[in-house]
N, C-alpha and C positions, 0 to 999 in steps of 0.2 A: 614469544610472539614474533612472527616473521616481520622483517622491516618493510617489505613491499606488500601492499594490500592485495589479497587474492580476489579474483573476479566474483566468486560466489560468497564473499564474506562481507559483513557489515562494516561500518566506518571504523570500528576498533580493530578490525582484522581478527576478531576472536570468536565471533558467532557465525556459523555457516547458515546463511539465510536461504539456502537452497534445501535445507534439511528441516522438516517440520519438528522433528524431535529435538534438534539443537535449539531451535527458537523456543519451543515449549519449555525446555529446561531453563533457558535464560529468563523467560517471562515469569515462570513460577518462582524462580529464585528471587526476583525482585519483589513479588508479592509476599513471599515468606519472610523476606528480610524485614518488611514493615509489620508483618503480623505472623508470628510464629505458629499461630493456630490455623492458618490458612491451609485448606486441603485442595489439591489440584485436580480432583476427579472430574469436575465439570470442564475445565480447560482441556484435559486429556481427551475427553470424548469429542470436544469441538475440533481439536487438531486432527483427530482421526477422521472425522466427518470431512474436514477440509481436504485431507490427503486423498480420501476416496473420491471426492468430487473432482479434483483435478486429474486423478488417475483414470477417470472414466468408469469407476466402479460403484458410483452411487446411483441406485435405481432412479430412472426418470431423467437422467442427464447423460449427455455425450461427454467425451473427454475434452479437457481444455485444449484449445488450439491457437490462442493468441500468444505471440512471442514477446511483445513488449509488456502487455498486461498479463504476466505469467504468475505462477505460484510464488516465485521468489519475491516479486514486488509486494504481494499481499503479506507474505511472511515478514518482510522488511518493515512494512507499515505496522503490523501488529507489534513488532519489537519496539519500533519508534514510539508507538502509542503508550506502551508500558513504561518506557523511559520518561516520557512527558508526564505521565501520571505520578511516577516516582518523584520527579523533580518538583512537581506541583505540591505533592503532599509534604515534602521536606520543607517547603517554603511557607506553608499555611498553618494556622492554628488548628488544634485538633478538631474543633467543631466545624471547620471549613474544609476538611479533607475529603477526598473521594474514598468511599468505603470499598472494601474488597469486592463486594458484589457488583457495585457500579463499575469498578475497575475491570472486573471480568467481562461485564457487558460491553465496555468500550473496546476491549481487546477482541471480542467476538465480532463486533461490528467492523473493526479494522481488518480482521482476518477475511471476512466475507464481503468487503465493500466493493469488490469487483466480480463477485459471483455472477453478476448479470451478463458478463461476456461469455459465459459457458452455455452452450445450446441445450435446450430441453428436448426431451423426446417429443417428436412431432413438429419441432421447428423446421422451417424450410430453408433457412439461411445456410450458405455453404461454409461459413466461417463465423466464429464468434465476433469478429471485428465488425460484422454487419450491424451489431447492436451498439456501436460506439455512442450514438446519440440517444440511446434509451437504456443504457446498461445500468444506470443508477436506480431507475425505477424497477428494473428487473432484479437488481440486488436487494432492493427494499422488499420485493415480493418473496425473494428467497429467505430473507431473515424472518419475515412473518410466518412463513411455512415451517422453517426448521428450528427456530429458537425454542418453541414449546417442548420439543423432544430432547433438547439439550438443557432443560431445567429453567428456562427463562420465558415461560408462558406469559407471565404478568407484564414483562418488559418487551414482548415481541412487537407490539404496535409502536411503542416508543422508539425502539431500534430502527424500525422501518422508516421513521421520520428523521432520526438523527443521521442516518447514512446519507441523506441528501446534502449535508454540508460538504461532502466530498465532490459534488458535481455541479453542473451548470444547467440541469434540466428544470430546476425550480429556483425562482429568485430566493436569495438567502433570507430575506425578510418574510417570505411566505412559509418558511419551515416552522411548523407548529410545535416548537420546543421552548418552554418558558422557564422551567426550573433552572436557576443559575448554574447548578452543578451539571445538569444534563447538557446545557448549552456549552459549558466549558469542556465537557467530554467531547461533544461534537466538534468544537474548535480544535481540540488536540488530535482527533482522528484525521480531520481534514488537513491540518498542518503537517502531521506526520506523512500523510499521503503525498503531498507536494514535495516535502523536503527530502524524504528518503529516495525518491526516484531521481531527483536532480543531484543527489549526493552519491548515487551509484557509481562505482568505479568505471563502468562502461556506459555511463549515461549517454554520451555523445554518439558512440558507435551504435547504441541501441536506438537512438533517435533516427539515425541514418538508415540502419539495416532492418529494424523491427517496427518502429513507430510509423515511418512513412508508408510502408506497405499496408499496415493496418488502416491508415487513413485512406489509402487507395480503395481498399475493400469497402470502406464506409462511404465512399464518394466524396471525401473531404480533400482529396489530393489527386493530382494527375488529370486525366481526361474526364470531363463531366459525364455522369451517367444519366440516362434517360429517366426522368421522374425523380432523380436524386437531388441532394443538396448542392448548392454552388460550391465547388472546390475552393478551399482556403489556400492550399499550397499547390502551385503549378509544377513544382519540381522539388527534388531533395535540396537543391541549393537554396530555394526560398525558405524551406523549413529550417535549415541550419543557420542561415543568415538571420532568421527571426528568433533564434534561441536566446541571445542576450536580452532582447526586448521582452520576450515572453517571461523570462525570469524576473526582470525588473518589475513587470506588471503584476505578477502574482505576489511578489513581496509587498508592493505598494498597496494593492487593492485587497488582498486576502490575508497574507501572513502578518503583516504589520498593520493592516487596515481592519477589515471586518472581524478577523480572528484576534484582534487586540494584542498582537505580539505574544500570544501564549507559547510560541516556540521557545521563548526565553528560558523555559523550565528545562530544556535540554542542557543548558549550561549548569543549572543547579544540580541536575542529575549527575553530571560529570565532575561535580565538586568545585564549581566556580561561581562567580556572581552572575545574576541575571544579565543577559545580553553580552556577556563576554564570549569570545570565540570558543567554539566547541568542535568536536570532530566532524559534525555534519556541515557546519558553515565553512569549515576549512576545506572540506571536499568539494562543496559547491563552488567556492572561489577558484579552486584549482581547475574544475571543469570549465568554468567561464573563461579563464585565461587560455585554456587549450582551444576552445572553440573560436575565440577571437583571433588567435594566431592562424587557425585554419581558414577563417573568413578572409583575413588579410591576404593570405597566399592563394586562396581559391583552391586549395589542395585538401579536399576532405579525405583523400586516401592516406593522408598523414596521420589520421586517427586510426591507429593500428592495433588497438586492443581487440581481442577475439571473444566477444560475448557468446554465450550459449544459453538459449532459452531453457527454462526448467519446464519440460514438457510432461505429457502423460506417462511416457515410458520411464522417465526419471522418477516420477512420483510413485509408480508401481514398485520400482526398486526400493525406494525409501520405506514404503509400506511393508514390503517383504522383510527388509532389514529390521524394522521395528518389531514385527511379529517373531522373528528369530530371536531377538534379544529377550522379548517377553517370555518366550517358551523356555529359554535357558535360565531365566531368573528363578 
């Protein structure tokens, strides 16, 4: 393993989170480690559907065009969810564990939790970021439409509700999910969503270069748009200066609050006791130290990593590479 983490790799620097096949291999490995009888055909089909969606090759959808909420983030979230499930199952008695099918469902929800950013045929928006304030409901609709053909017809309506734990479009108490294991699954997906993006090696540069422009398109940053929402961020400086407070708030209100600290199972997955430091929390702390230094100096150009969004062209290349490997097998 290289000593310096690479931009398109997870917190362990071992899984390329820009490659659907690499993430699929890591996720199925975790499921097979806990159940040697597990067959990955369902996840294989889902990861192909995901790749086609982002590549612009899924009928009824345009290619993905948001740079912060890109394919890499969703793949990272799916991997994080699988790791949380793995840690949770290690810590629980057999009767309380998440079954392989429920685990698959959670990974699928994580994989498609931001599908709502992708424009559908007939949408008039110029960019997927226009749907920032409605993307979770759109993701919910995507899951309800697509899960039946991926072998999860019975769970499609449930998945459409669980995905709302990742957003702010619906009060958390209003989400109609009552089974304790289903709620735990929702908490894991939502916790993974928040943690993996803030642990990304290029998190700060992506906030500056990718997230702020998405907020501008959505009317949440910059100059007010006629008929649009009131901007929250007047400038990149305001967004960056608010990053430490944002992180403190999501940990207090969601990660350690409503989601009941379920992120602690990352530590169990990595072989430590619950709430011990783990690669995700270490990466987040490093990012917060970096942004605080930049805030004090007022020099955001000191954030010099060079992120690249995983776009449709990239995903078409990954799809072609996967097809070549399959043909050679």
